[in-house]
Each structure stands twice: as C-alpha cells, then as structure tokens.
CHARMM internal coordinates of N, CA and C (Angstrom, degrees):
IC EDIT
DIST 1 N 1 CA 1.4238
DIST 1 CA 1 C 1.5224
ANGL 1 N 1 CA 1 C 111.09
DIST 1 C 2 N 1.3037
ANGL 1 CA 1 C 2 N 113.05
DIHE 1 N 1 CA 1 C 2 N 142.89
DIST 2 N 2 CA 1.4613
ANGL 1 C 2 N 2 CA 118.59
DIHE 1 CA 1 C 2 N 2 CA 179.79
DIST 2 CA 2 C 1.5226
ANGL 2 N 2 CA 2 C 109.48
DIHE 1 C 2 N 2 CA 2 C -92.27
DIST 2 C 3 N 1.2982
ANGL 2 CA 2 C 3 N 113.98
DIHE 2 N 2 CA 2 C 3 N 133.72
DIST 3 N 3 CA 1.4589
ANGL 2 C 3 N 3 CA 118.99
DIHE 2 CA 2 C 3 N 3 CA 176.33
DIST 3 CA 3 C 1.5285
ANGL 3 N 3 CA 3 C 108.84
DIHE 2 C 3 N 3 CA 3 C -87.29
DIST 3 C 4 N 1.3026
ANGL 3 CA 3 C 4 N 115.47
DIHE 3 N 3 CA 3 C 4 N 140.06
DIST 4 N 4 CA 1.4523
ANGL 3 C 4 N 4 CA 119.12
DIHE 3 CA 3 C 4 N 4 CA 176.27
DIST 4 CA 4 C 1.5237
ANGL 4 N 4 CA 4 C 109.11
DIHE 3 C 4 N 4 CA 4 C -75.80
DIST 4 C 5 N 1.3247
ANGL 4 CA 4 C 5 N 114.17
DIHE 4 N 4 CA 4 C 5 N 135.67
DIST 5 N 5 CA 1.4539
ANGL 4 C 5 N 5 CA 118.66
DIHE 4 CA 4 C 5 N 5 CA 177.31
DIST 5 CA 5 C 1.5229
ANGL 5 N 5 CA 5 C 108.65
DIHE 4 C 5 N 5 CA 5 C -75.81
DIST 5 C 6 N 1.2767
ANGL 5 CA 5 C 6 N 114.41
DIHE 5 N 5 CA 5 C 6 N 135.74
DIST 6 N 6 CA 1.4562
ANGL 5 C 6 N 6 CA 120.21
DIHE 5 CA 5 C 6 N 6 CA 179.18
DIST 6 CA 6 C 1.5274
ANGL 6 N 6 CA 6 C 108.89
DIHE 5 C 6 N 6 CA 6 C -80.78
DIST 6 C 7 N 1.3092
ANGL 6 CA 6 C 7 N 116.52
DIHE 6 N 6 CA 6 C 7 N 128.42
DIST 7 N 7 CA 1.4656
ANGL 6 C 7 N 7 CA 120.10
DIHE 6 CA 6 C 7 N 7 CA 179.72
DIST 7 CA 7 C 1.5146
ANGL 7 N 7 CA 7 C 109.71
DIHE 6 C 7 N 7 CA 7 C -81.31
DIST 7 C 8 N 1.2953
ANGL 7 CA 7 C 8 N 113.40
DIHE 7 N 7 CA 7 C 8 N 141.96
DIST 8 N 8 CA 1.4579
ANGL 7 C 8 N 8 CA 120.03
DIHE 7 CA 7 C 8 N 8 CA 178.17
DIST 8 CA 8 C 1.5308
ANGL 8 N 8 CA 8 C 107.01
DIHE 7 C 8 N 8 CA 8 C -99.35
DIST 8 C 9 N 1.3224
ANGL 8 CA 8 C 9 N 116.65
DIHE 8 N 8 CA 8 C 9 N 128.45
DIST 9 N 9 CA 1.4647
ANGL 8 C 9 N 9 CA 120.72
DIHE 8 CA 8 C 9 N 9 CA 179.81
DIST 9 CA 9 C 1.5233
ANGL 9 N 9 CA 9 C 110.71
DIHE 8 C 9 N 9 CA 9 C -72.46
DIST 9 C 10 N 1.3096
ANGL 9 CA 9 C 10 N 114.83
DIHE 9 N 9 CA 9 C 10 N 133.58
DIST 10 N 10 CA 1.4680
ANGL 9 C 10 N 10 CA 120.83
DIHE 9 CA 9 C 10 N 10 CA 178.75
DIST 10 CA 10 C 1.5200
ANGL 10 N 10 CA 10 C 107.77
DIHE 9 C 10 N 10 CA 10 C -112.47
DIST 10 C 11 N 1.3053
ANGL 10 CA 10 C 11 N 115.94
DIHE 10 N 10 CA 10 C 11 N 128.73
DIST 11 N 11 CA 1.4591
ANGL 10 C 11 N 11 CA 119.78
DIHE 10 CA 10 C 11 N 11 CA 175.84
DIST 11 CA 11 C 1.5208
ANGL 11 N 11 CA 11 C 108.51
DIHE 10 C 11 N 11 CA 11 C -115.09
DIST 11 C 12 N 1.3050
ANGL 11 CA 11 C 12 N 115.19
DIHE 11 N 11 CA 11 C 12 N 129.98
DIST 12 N 12 CA 1.4636
ANGL 11 C 12 N 12 CA 121.66
DIHE 11 CA 11 C 12 N 12 CA -178.83
DIST 12 CA 12 C 1.5190
ANGL 12 N 12 CA 12 C 107.73
DIHE 11 C 12 N 12 CA 12 C -108.36
DIST 12 C 13 N 1.3259
ANGL 12 CA 12 C 13 N 115.35
DIHE 12 N 12 CA 12 C 13 N 129.49
DIST 13 N 13 CA 1.4630
ANGL 12 C 13 N 13 CA 120.32
DIHE 12 CA 12 C 13 N 13 CA 178.30
DIST 13 CA 13 C 1.5294
ANGL 13 N 13 CA 13 C 108.68
DIHE 12 C 13 N 13 CA 13 C -76.95
DIST 13 C 14 N 1.3251
ANGL 13 CA 13 C 14 N 116.64
DIHE 13 N 13 CA 13 C 14 N 118.28
DIST 14 N 14 CA 1.4626
ANGL 13 C 14 N 14 CA 121.98
DIHE 13 CA 13 C 14 N 14 CA -176.57
DIST 14 CA 14 C 1.5216
ANGL 14 N 14 CA 14 C 113.41
DIHE 13 C 14 N 14 CA 14 C -91.96
DIST 14 C 15 N 1.3139
ANGL 14 CA 14 C 15 N 117.89
DIHE 14 N 14 CA 14 C 15 N -0.59
DIST 15 N 15 CA 1.4610
ANGL 14 C 15 N 15 CA 121.06
DIHE 14 CA 14 C 15 N 15 CA -176.48
DIST 15 CA 15 C 1.5299
ANGL 15 N 15 CA 15 C 112.94
DIHE 14 C 15 N 15 CA 15 C -58.76
DIST 15 C 16 N 1.3476
ANGL 15 CA 15 C 16 N 120.54
DIHE 15 N 15 CA 15 C 16 N -48.22
DIST 16 N 16 CA 1.4682
ANGL 15 C 16 N 16 CA 118.63
DIHE 15 CA 15 C 16 N 16 CA 179.61
DIST 16 CA 16 C 1.5288
ANGL 16 N 16 CA 16 C 112.95
DIHE 15 C 16 N 16 CA 16 C -61.98
DIST 16 C 17 N 1.3390
ANGL 16 CA 16 C 17 N 117.40
DIHE 16 N 16 CA 16 C 17 N -35.63
DIST 17 N 17 CA 1.4545
ANGL 16 C 17 N 17 CA 119.42
DIHE 16 CA 16 C 17 N 17 CA -179.52
DIST 17 CA 17 C 1.5309
ANGL 17 N 17 CA 17 C 110.85
DIHE 16 C 17 N 17 CA 17 C -69.41
DIST 17 C 18 N 1.3035
ANGL 17 CA 17 C 18 N 117.82
DIHE 17 N 17 CA 17 C 18 N -37.31
DIST 18 N 18 CA 1.4632
ANGL 17 C 18 N 18 CA 121.32
DIHE 17 CA 17 C 18 N 18 CA 176.97
DIST 18 CA 18 C 1.5235
ANGL 18 N 18 CA 18 C 109.85
DIHE 17 C 18 N 18 CA 18 C -67.04
DIST 18 C 19 N 1.3332
ANGL 18 CA 18 C 19 N 117.88
DIHE 18 N 18 CA 18 C 19 N -39.51
DIST 19 N 19 CA 1.4698
ANGL 18 C 19 N 19 CA 121.39
DIHE 18 CA 18 C 19 N 19 CA 177.34
DIST 19 CA 19 C 1.5236
ANGL 19 N 19 CA 19 C 110.90
DIHE 18 C 19 N 19 CA 19 C -60.51
DIST 19 C 20 N 1.3205
ANGL 19 CA 19 C 20 N 117.05
DIHE 19 N 19 CA 19 C 20 N -45.66
DIST 20 N 20 CA 1.4671
ANGL 19 C 20 N 20 CA 120.75
DIHE 19 CA 19 C 20 N 20 CA 179.79
DIST 20 CA 20 C 1.5296
ANGL 20 N 20 CA 20 C 109.96
DIHE 19 C 20 N 20 CA 20 C -64.62
DIST 20 C 21 N 1.3112
ANGL 20 CA 20 C 21 N 117.38
DIHE 20 N 20 CA 20 C 21 N -39.80
DIST 21 N 21 CA 1.4689
ANGL 20 C 21 N 21 CA 120.10
DIHE 20 CA 20 C 21 N 21 CA 179.74
DIST 21 CA 21 C 1.5256
ANGL 21 N 21 CA 21 C 110.84
DIHE 20 C 21 N 21 CA 21 C -62.54
DIST 21 C 22 N 1.3355
ANGL 21 CA 21 C 22 N 117.24
DIHE 21 N 21 CA 21 C 22 N -43.94
DIST 22 N 22 CA 1.4690
ANGL 21 C 22 N 22 CA 119.49
DIHE 21 CA 21 C 22 N 22 CA 178.98
DIST 22 CA 22 C 1.5248
ANGL 22 N 22 CA 22 C 111.54
DIHE 21 C 22 N 22 CA 22 C -68.51
DIST 22 C 23 N 1.3195
ANGL 22 CA 22 C 23 N 118.58
DIHE 22 N 22 CA 22 C 23 N -37.28
DIST 23 N 23 CA 1.4648
ANGL 22 C 23 N 23 CA 120.37
DIHE 22 CA 22 C 23 N 23 CA 176.73
DIST 23 CA 23 C 1.5213
ANGL 23 N 23 CA 23 C 111.09
DIHE 22 C 23 N 23 CA 23 C -63.20
DIST 23 C 24 N 1.3211
ANGL 23 CA 23 C 24 N 117.39
DIHE 23 N 23 CA 23 C 24 N -41.72
DIST 24 N 24 CA 1.4605
ANGL 23 C 24 N 24 CA 119.79
DIHE 23 CA 23 C 24 N 24 CA 177.16
DIST 24 CA 24 C 1.5277
ANGL 24 N 24 CA 24 C 111.34
DIHE 23 C 24 N 24 CA 24 C -65.81
DIST 24 C 25 N 1.3171
ANGL 24 CA 24 C 25 N 117.28
DIHE 24 N 24 CA 24 C 25 N -40.19
DIST 25 N 25 CA 1.4599
ANGL 24 C 25 N 25 CA 120.99
DIHE 24 CA 24 C 25 N 25 CA 177.95
DIST 25 CA 25 C 1.5237
ANGL 25 N 25 CA 25 C 110.91
DIHE 24 C 25 N 25 CA 25 C -61.19
DIST 25 C 26 N 1.3204
ANGL 25 CA 25 C 26 N 117.33
DIHE 25 N 25 CA 25 C 26 N -45.92
DIST 26 N 26 CA 1.4686
ANGL 25 C 26 N 26 CA 121.33
DIHE 25 CA 25 C 26 N 26 CA 179.31
DIST 26 CA 26 C 1.5202
ANGL 26 N 26 CA 26 C 110.50
DIHE 25 C 26 N 26 CA 26 C -65.12
DIST 26 C 27 N 1.3320
ANGL 26 CA 26 C 27 N 117.85
DIHE 26 N 26 CA 26 C 27 N -41.22
DIST 27 N 27 CA 1.4673
ANGL 26 C 27 N 27 CA 121.25
DIHE 26 CA 26 C 27 N 27 CA 179.21
DIST 27 CA 27 C 1.5201
ANGL 27 N 27 CA 27 C 110.62
DIHE 26 C 27 N 27 CA 27 C -59.75
DIST 27 C 28 N 1.3190
ANGL 27 CA 27 C 28 N 117.46
DIHE 27 N 27 CA 27 C 28 N -48.02
DIST 28 N 28 CA 1.4553
ANGL 27 C 28 N 28 CA 119.86
DIHE 27 CA 27 C 28 N 28 CA -177.92
DIST 28 CA 28 C 1.5255
ANGL 28 N 28 CA 28 C 112.09
DIHE 27 C 28 N 28 CA 28 C -71.33
DIST 28 C 29 N 1.3154
ANGL 28 CA 28 C 29 N 118.05
DIHE 28 N 28 CA 28 C 29 N -29.11
DIST 29 N 29 CA 1.4579
ANGL 28 C 29 N 29 CA 119.65
DIHE 28 CA 28 C 29 N 29 CA 176.01
DIST 29 CA 29 C 1.5264
ANGL 29 N 29 CA 29 C 111.20
DIHE 28 C 29 N 29 CA 29 C -65.87
DIST 29 C 30 N 1.3213
ANGL 29 CA 29 C 30 N 117.12
DIHE 29 N 29 CA 29 C 30 N -37.75
DIST 30 N 30 CA 1.4652
ANGL 29 C 30 N 30 CA 120.28
DIHE 29 CA 29 C 30 N 30 CA -178.02
DIST 30 CA 30 C 1.5190
ANGL 30 N 30 CA 30 C 113.35
DIHE 29 C 30 N 30 CA 30 C -82.06
DIST 30 C 31 N 1.3121
ANGL 30 CA 30 C 31 N 118.54
DIHE 30 N 30 CA 30 C 31 N -25.91
DIST 31 N 31 CA 1.4640
ANGL 30 C 31 N 31 CA 120.01
DIHE 30 CA 30 C 31 N 31 CA -175.13
DIST 31 CA 31 C 1.5212
ANGL 31 N 31 CA 31 C 113.76
DIHE 30 C 31 N 31 CA 31 C -98.60
DIST 31 C 32 N 1.3188
ANGL 31 CA 31 C 32 N 118.34
DIHE 31 N 31 CA 31 C 32 N -11.29
DIST 32 N 32 CA 1.4618
ANGL 31 C 32 N 32 CA 121.02
DIHE 31 CA 31 C 32 N 32 CA -178.98
DIST 32 CA 32 C 1.5184
ANGL 32 N 32 CA 32 C 109.67
DIHE 31 C 32 N 32 CA 32 C -80.14
DIST 32 C 33 N 1.3251
ANGL 32 CA 32 C 33 N 115.18
DIHE 32 N 32 CA 32 C 33 N 135.32
DIST 33 N 33 CA 1.4591
ANGL 32 C 33 N 33 CA 120.83
DIHE 32 CA 32 C 33 N 33 CA 175.58
DIST 33 CA 33 C 1.5267
ANGL 33 N 33 CA 33 C 107.14
DIHE 32 C 33 N 33 CA 33 C -110.52
DIST 33 C 34 N 1.3284
ANGL 33 CA 33 C 34 N 116.33
DIHE 33 N 33 CA 33 C 34 N 113.52
DIST 34 N 34 CA 1.4466
ANGL 33 C 34 N 34 CA 120.04
DIHE 33 CA 33 C 34 N 34 CA -178.85
DIST 34 CA 34 C 1.5245
ANGL 34 N 34 CA 34 C 111.39
DIHE 33 C 34 N 34 CA 34 C -76.94
DIST 34 C 35 N 1.3182
ANGL 34 CA 34 C 35 N 116.41
DIHE 34 N 34 CA 34 C 35 N -35.95
DIST 35 N 35 CA 1.4541
ANGL 34 C 35 N 35 CA 120.69
DIHE 34 CA 34 C 35 N 35 CA 178.62
DIST 35 CA 35 C 1.5200
ANGL 35 N 35 CA 35 C 107.41
DIHE 34 C 35 N 35 CA 35 C -129.62
DIST 35 C 36 N 1.3215
ANGL 35 CA 35 C 36 N 117.44
DIHE 35 N 35 CA 35 C 36 N 126.29
DIST 36 N 36 CA 1.4664
ANGL 35 C 36 N 36 CA 118.20
DIHE 35 CA 35 C 36 N 36 CA 179.07
DIST 36 CA 36 C 1.5308
ANGL 36 N 36 CA 36 C 110.46
DIHE 35 C 36 N 36 CA 36 C -64.31
DIST 36 C 37 N 1.3181
ANGL 36 CA 36 C 37 N 117.78
DIHE 36 N 36 CA 36 C 37 N 147.24
DIST 37 N 37 CA 1.4719
ANGL 36 C 37 N 37 CA 119.88
DIHE 36 CA 36 C 37 N 37 CA -178.97
DIST 37 CA 37 C 1.5290
ANGL 37 N 37 CA 37 C 111.16
DIHE 36 C 37 N 37 CA 37 C -65.24
DIST 37 C 38 N 1.3168
ANGL 37 CA 37 C 38 N 114.81
DIHE 37 N 37 CA 37 C 38 N 146.72
DIST 38 N 38 CA 1.4649
ANGL 37 C 38 N 38 CA 120.23
DIHE 37 CA 37 C 38 N 38 CA 178.69
DIST 38 CA 38 C 1.5197
ANGL 38 N 38 CA 38 C 109.40
DIHE 37 C 38 N 38 CA 38 C -72.57
DIST 38 C 39 N 1.3155
ANGL 38 CA 38 C 39 N 115.22
DIHE 38 N 38 CA 38 C 39 N 138.63
DIST 39 N 39 CA 1.4617
ANGL 38 C 39 N 39 CA 120.71
DIHE 38 CA 38 C 39 N 39 CA -179.73
DIST 39 CA 39 C 1.5281
ANGL 39 N 39 CA 39 C 109.60
DIHE 38 C 39 N 39 CA 39 C -106.02
DIST 39 C 40 N 1.3178
ANGL 39 CA 39 C 40 N 116.34
DIHE 39 N 39 CA 39 C 40 N 56.62
DIST 40 N 40 CA 1.4553
ANGL 39 C 40 N 40 CA 120.70
DIHE 39 CA 39 C 40 N 40 CA 178.85
DIST 40 CA 40 C 1.5254
ANGL 40 N 40 CA 40 C 109.17
DIHE 39 C 40 N 40 CA 40 C -77.35
DIST 40 C 41 N 1.3173
ANGL 40 CA 40 C 41 N 114.63
DIHE 40 N 40 CA 40 C 41 N 139.17
DIST 41 N 41 CA 1.4559
ANGL 40 C 41 N 41 CA 120.27
DIHE 40 CA 40 C 41 N 41 CA 177.42
DIST 41 CA 41 C 1.5307
ANGL 41 N 41 CA 41 C 108.76
DIHE 40 C 41 N 41 CA 41 C -82.14
DIST 41 C 42 N 1.3054
ANGL 41 CA 41 C 42 N 115.94
DIHE 41 N 41 CA 41 C 42 N 135.65
DIST 42 N 42 CA 1.4579
ANGL 41 C 42 N 42 CA 121.58
DIHE 41 CA 41 C 42 N 42 CA 178.54
DIST 42 CA 42 C 1.5203
ANGL 42 N 42 CA 42 C 107.87
DIHE 41 C 42 N 42 CA 42 C -104.18
DIST 42 C 43 N 1.3229
ANGL 42 CA 42 C 43 N 116.35
DIHE 42 N 42 CA 42 C 43 N 125.24
DIST 43 N 43 CA 1.4609
ANGL 42 C 43 N 43 CA 119.89
DIHE 42 CA 42 C 43 N 43 CA 179.98
DIST 43 CA 43 C 1.5182
ANGL 43 N 43 CA 43 C 108.51
DIHE 42 C 43 N 43 CA 43 C -89.85
DIST 43 C 44 N 1.3156
ANGL 43 CA 43 C 44 N 115.99
DIHE 43 N 43 CA 43 C 44 N 112.72
DIST 44 N 44 CA 1.4558
ANGL 43 C 44 N 44 CA 121.83
DIHE 43 CA 43 C 44 N 44 CA 178.65
DIST 44 CA 44 C 1.5138
ANGL 44 N 44 CA 44 C 109.89
DIHE 43 C 44 N 44 CA 44 C -92.46
DIST 44 C 45 N 1.3276
ANGL 44 CA 44 C 45 N 117.80
DIHE 44 N 44 CA 44 C 45 N 150.99
DIST 45 N 45 CA 1.4636
ANGL 44 C 45 N 45 CA 119.58
DIHE 44 CA 44 C 45 N 45 CA 177.89
DIST 45 CA 45 C 1.5261
ANGL 45 N 45 CA 45 C 110.40
DIHE 44 C 45 N 45 CA 45 C -69.89
DIST 45 C 46 N 1.3244
ANGL 45 CA 45 C 46 N 114.83
DIHE 45 N 45 CA 45 C 46 N 158.16
DIST 46 N 46 CA 1.4686
ANGL 45 C 46 N 46 CA 120.31
DIHE 45 CA 45 C 46 N 46 CA 179.56
DIST 46 CA 46 C 1.5203
ANGL 46 N 46 CA 46 C 110.88
DIHE 45 C 46 N 46 CA 46 C -66.87
DIST 46 C 47 N 1.3334
ANGL 46 CA 46 C 47 N 115.93
DIHE 46 N 46 CA 46 C 47 N 164.31
DIST 47 N 47 CA 1.4616
ANGL 46 C 47 N 47 CA 121.26
DIHE 46 CA 46 C 47 N 47 CA -179.51
DIST 47 CA 47 C 1.5257
ANGL 47 N 47 CA 47 C 111.93
DIHE 46 C 47 N 47 CA 47 C -66.33
DIST 47 C 48 N 1.3151
ANGL 47 CA 47 C 48 N 117.77
DIHE 47 N 47 CA 47 C 48 N -34.81
DIST 48 N 48 CA 1.4600
ANGL 47 C 48 N 48 CA 120.90
DIHE 47 CA 47 C 48 N 48 CA -174.82
DIST 48 CA 48 C 1.5321
ANGL 48 N 48 CA 48 C 112.13
DIHE 47 C 48 N 48 CA 48 C -94.61
DIST 48 C 49 N 1.3082
ANGL 48 CA 48 C 49 N 118.21
DIHE 48 N 48 CA 48 C 49 N 17.96
DIST 49 N 49 CA 1.4646
ANGL 48 C 49 N 49 CA 122.53
DIHE 48 CA 48 C 49 N 49 CA -179.62
DIST 49 CA 49 C 1.5171
ANGL 49 N 49 CA 49 C 109.43
DIHE 48 C 49 N 49 CA 49 C -74.87
DIST 49 C 50 N 1.3191
ANGL 49 CA 49 C 50 N 116.15
DIHE 49 N 49 CA 49 C 50 N 128.05
DIST 50 N 50 CA 1.4600
ANGL 49 C 50 N 50 CA 121.38
DIHE 49 CA 49 C 50 N 50 CA 178.63
DIST 50 CA 50 C 1.5235
ANGL 50 N 50 CA 50 C 108.63
DIHE 49 C 50 N 50 CA 50 C -121.13
DIST 50 C 51 N 1.3080
ANGL 50 CA 50 C 51 N 114.88
DIHE 50 N 50 CA 50 C 51 N 138.00
DIST 51 N 51 CA 1.4587
ANGL 50 C 51 N 51 CA 120.45
DIHE 50 CA 50 C 51 N 51 CA 178.76
DIST 51 CA 51 C 1.5155
ANGL 51 N 51 CA 51 C 107.95
DIHE 50 C 51 N 51 CA 51 C -114.40
DIST 51 C 52 N 1.3143
ANGL 51 CA 51 C 52 N 116.29
DIHE 51 N 51 CA 51 C 52 N 123.08
DIST 52 N 52 CA 1.4665
ANGL 51 C 52 N 52 CA 121.58
DIHE 51 CA 51 C 52 N 52 CA 178.76
DIST 52 CA 52 C 1.5252
ANGL 52 N 52 CA 52 C 107.84
DIHE 51 C 52 N 52 CA 52 C -93.06
DIST 52 C 53 N 1.3185
ANGL 52 CA 52 C 53 N 115.34
DIHE 52 N 52 CA 52 C 53 N 110.45
DIST 53 N 53 CA 1.4649
ANGL 52 C 53 N 53 CA 120.49
DIHE 52 CA 52 C 53 N 53 CA 179.81
DIST 53 CA 53 C 1.5178
ANGL 53 N 53 CA 53 C 109.41
DIHE 52 C 53 N 53 CA 53 C -81.78
DIST 53 C 54 N 1.2926
ANGL 53 CA 53 C 54 N 115.48
DIHE 53 N 53 CA 53 C 54 N 148.03
DIST 54 N 54 CA 1.4531
ANGL 53 C 54 N 54 CA 121.46
DIHE 53 CA 53 C 54 N 54 CA 176.91
DIST 54 CA 54 C 1.5228
ANGL 54 N 54 CA 54 C 107.92
DIHE 53 C 54 N 54 CA 54 C -70.95
DIST 54 C 55 N 1.3249
ANGL 54 CA 54 C 55 N 118.09
DIHE 54 N 54 CA 54 C 55 N 133.76
DIST 55 N 55 CA 1.4663
ANGL 54 C 55 N 55 CA 122.41
DIHE 54 CA 54 C 55 N 55 CA -176.22
DIST 55 CA 55 C 1.5216
ANGL 55 N 55 CA 55 C 112.19
DIHE 54 C 55 N 55 CA 55 C -71.37
DIST 55 C 56 N 1.2936
ANGL 55 CA 55 C 56 N 118.15
DIHE 55 N 55 CA 55 C 56 N -22.01
DIST 56 N 56 CA 1.4553
ANGL 55 C 56 N 56 CA 120.17
DIHE 55 CA 55 C 56 N 56 CA -178.94
DIST 56 CA 56 C 1.5314
ANGL 56 N 56 CA 56 C 109.00
DIHE 55 C 56 N 56 CA 56 C -81.53
DIST 56 C 57 N 1.3173
ANGL 56 CA 56 C 57 N 115.06
DIHE 56 N 56 CA 56 C 57 N 142.10
DIST 57 N 57 CA 1.4559
ANGL 56 C 57 N 57 CA 120.10
DIHE 56 CA 56 C 57 N 57 CA 177.02
DIST 57 CA 57 C 1.5193
ANGL 57 N 57 CA 57 C 113.27
DIHE 56 C 57 N 57 CA 57 C 85.63
DIST 57 C 58 N 1.3297
ANGL 57 CA 57 C 58 N 118.40
DIHE 57 N 57 CA 57 C 58 N 7.17
DIST 58 N 58 CA 1.4615
ANGL 57 C 58 N 58 CA 121.24
DIHE 57 CA 57 C 58 N 58 CA 178.73
DIST 58 CA 58 C 1.5186
ANGL 58 N 58 CA 58 C 108.86
DIHE 57 C 58 N 58 CA 58 C -95.09
DIST 58 C 59 N 1.2913
ANGL 58 CA 58 C 59 N 117.30
DIHE 58 N 58 CA 58 C 59 N 131.04
DIST 59 N 59 CA 1.4575
ANGL 58 C 59 N 59 CA 122.57
DIHE 58 CA 58 C 59 N 59 CA 178.14
DIST 59 CA 59 C 1.5279
ANGL 59 N 59 CA 59 C 107.72
DIHE 58 C 59 N 59 CA 59 C -111.81
DIST 59 C 60 N 1.3163
ANGL 59 CA 59 C 60 N 116.23
DIHE 59 N 59 CA 59 C 60 N 128.91
DIST 60 N 60 CA 1.4647
ANGL 59 C 60 N 60 CA 121.10
DIHE 59 CA 59 C 60 N 60 CA 177.16
DIST 60 CA 60 C 1.5200
ANGL 60 N 60 CA 60 C 107.36
DIHE 59 C 60 N 60 CA 60 C -103.10
DIST 60 C 61 N 1.2927
ANGL 60 CA 60 C 61 N 116.53
DIHE 60 N 60 CA 60 C 61 N 125.38
DIST 61 N 61 CA 1.4555
ANGL 60 C 61 N 61 CA 122.72
DIHE 60 CA 60 C 61 N 61 CA -176.64
DIST 61 CA 61 C 1.5236
ANGL 61 N 61 CA 61 C 108.12
DIHE 60 C 61 N 61 CA 61 C -117.97
DIST 61 C 62 N 1.3287
ANGL 61 CA 61 C 62 N 116.13
DIHE 61 N 61 CA 61 C 62 N 123.54
DIST 62 N 62 CA 1.4607
ANGL 61 C 62 N 62 CA 121.68
DIHE 61 CA 61 C 62 N 62 CA -179.97
DIST 62 CA 62 C 1.5193
ANGL 62 N 62 CA 62 C 108.10
DIHE 61 C 62 N 62 CA 62 C -112.49
DIST 62 C 63 N 1.3169
ANGL 62 CA 62 C 63 N 116.88
DIHE 62 N 62 CA 62 C 63 N 126.48
DIST 63 N 63 CA 1.4622
ANGL 62 C 63 N 63 CA 121.75
DIHE 62 CA 62 C 63 N 63 CA -178.99
DIST 63 CA 63 C 1.5164
ANGL 63 N 63 CA 63 C 107.77
DIHE 62 C 63 N 63 CA 63 C -115.11
DIST 63 C 64 N 1.3418
ANGL 63 CA 63 C 64 N 116.26
DIHE 63 N 63 CA 63 C 64 N 126.74
DIST 64 N 64 CA 1.4575
ANGL 63 C 64 N 64 CA 120.87
DIHE 63 CA 63 C 64 N 64 CA 177.34
DIST 64 CA 64 C 1.5254
ANGL 64 N 64 CA 64 C 108.47
DIHE 63 C 64 N 64 CA 64 C -116.38
DIST 64 C 65 N 1.3195
ANGL 64 CA 64 C 65 N 114.81
DIHE 64 N 64 CA 64 C 65 N 139.32
DIST 65 N 65 CA 1.4647
ANGL 64 C 65 N 65 CA 119.18
DIHE 64 CA 64 C 65 N 65 CA 177.42
DIST 65 CA 65 C 1.5316
ANGL 65 N 65 CA 65 C 109.64
DIHE 64 C 65 N 65 CA 65 C -77.71
DIST 65 C 66 N 1.3080
ANGL 65 CA 65 C 66 N 116.24
DIHE 65 N 65 CA 65 C 66 N 143.03
DIST 66 N 66 CA 1.4659
ANGL 65 C 66 N 66 CA 120.98
DIHE 65 CA 65 C 66 N 66 CA 178.60
DIST 66 CA 66 C 1.5137
ANGL 66 N 66 CA 66 C 109.09
DIHE 65 C 66 N 66 CA 66 C -71.27
DIST 66 C 67 N 1.3469
ANGL 66 CA 66 C 67 N 115.48
DIHE 66 N 66 CA 66 C 67 N 145.41
DIST 67 N 67 CA 1.4590
ANGL 66 C 67 N 67 CA 119.78
DIHE 66 CA 66 C 67 N 67 CA 177.20
DIST 67 CA 67 C 1.5154
ANGL 67 N 67 CA 67 C 109.46
DIHE 66 C 67 N 67 CA 67 C -73.30
DIST 67 C 68 N 1.3029
ANGL 67 CA 67 C 68 N 115.76
DIHE 67 N 67 CA 67 C 68 N 134.02
DIST 68 N 68 CA 1.4853
ANGL 67 C 68 N 68 CA 120.31
DIHE 67 CA 67 C 68 N 68 CA 179.30
DIST 68 CA 68 C 1.5237
ANGL 68 N 68 CA 68 C 107.58
DIHE 67 C 68 N 68 CA 68 C -105.07
DIST 68 C 69 N 1.3067
ANGL 68 CA 68 C 69 N 115.50
DIHE 68 N 68 CA 68 C 69 N 104.84
DIST 69 N 69 CA 1.4671
ANGL 68 C 69 N 69 CA 119.67
DIHE 68 CA 68 C 69 N 69 CA -178.56
DIST 69 CA 69 C 1.4843
ANGL 69 N 69 CA 69 C 110.53
DIHE 68 C 69 N 69 CA 69 C -118.62
END
COOR INIT
IC SEED 1 N 1 CA 1 C
IC BUILD
C-alpha cells in the first residue's frame, strides 16, 4: 500500500508586495496629468512703461531700528 504524502503548509508574507503596490499607486497618482496645462500667453507690460500714481491717499511709513546700547 502506498502512503499518502503529507503536505506541508506554506505561508507567504504578502507585506512587501502590498508595500510595492501602494508605492506604485502613489507614484502614478502624483505623476498622472488628467488635464494638460493651459498654454495661455501672458501679455507683460513693456520695459519703459511708467505708471503715474495719484499723490492723494499715499501714506509714507518710515521705520527706524532702535539703538542697542
């Protein structure tokens, strides 16, 4: 008569595989672009543009450091 071989239970630690899965998920969440950025042109003022501010309503504030003696 043949004896049945007893199977040995194997347990595999799934922790490293779960860690890699979450790292890949986080990587793809941060690097995926759902909508491409808009390429709108911004019109900047010229170099020689001068703005004349109205003199009324301007407050000049002078701050002096205290002497440390």
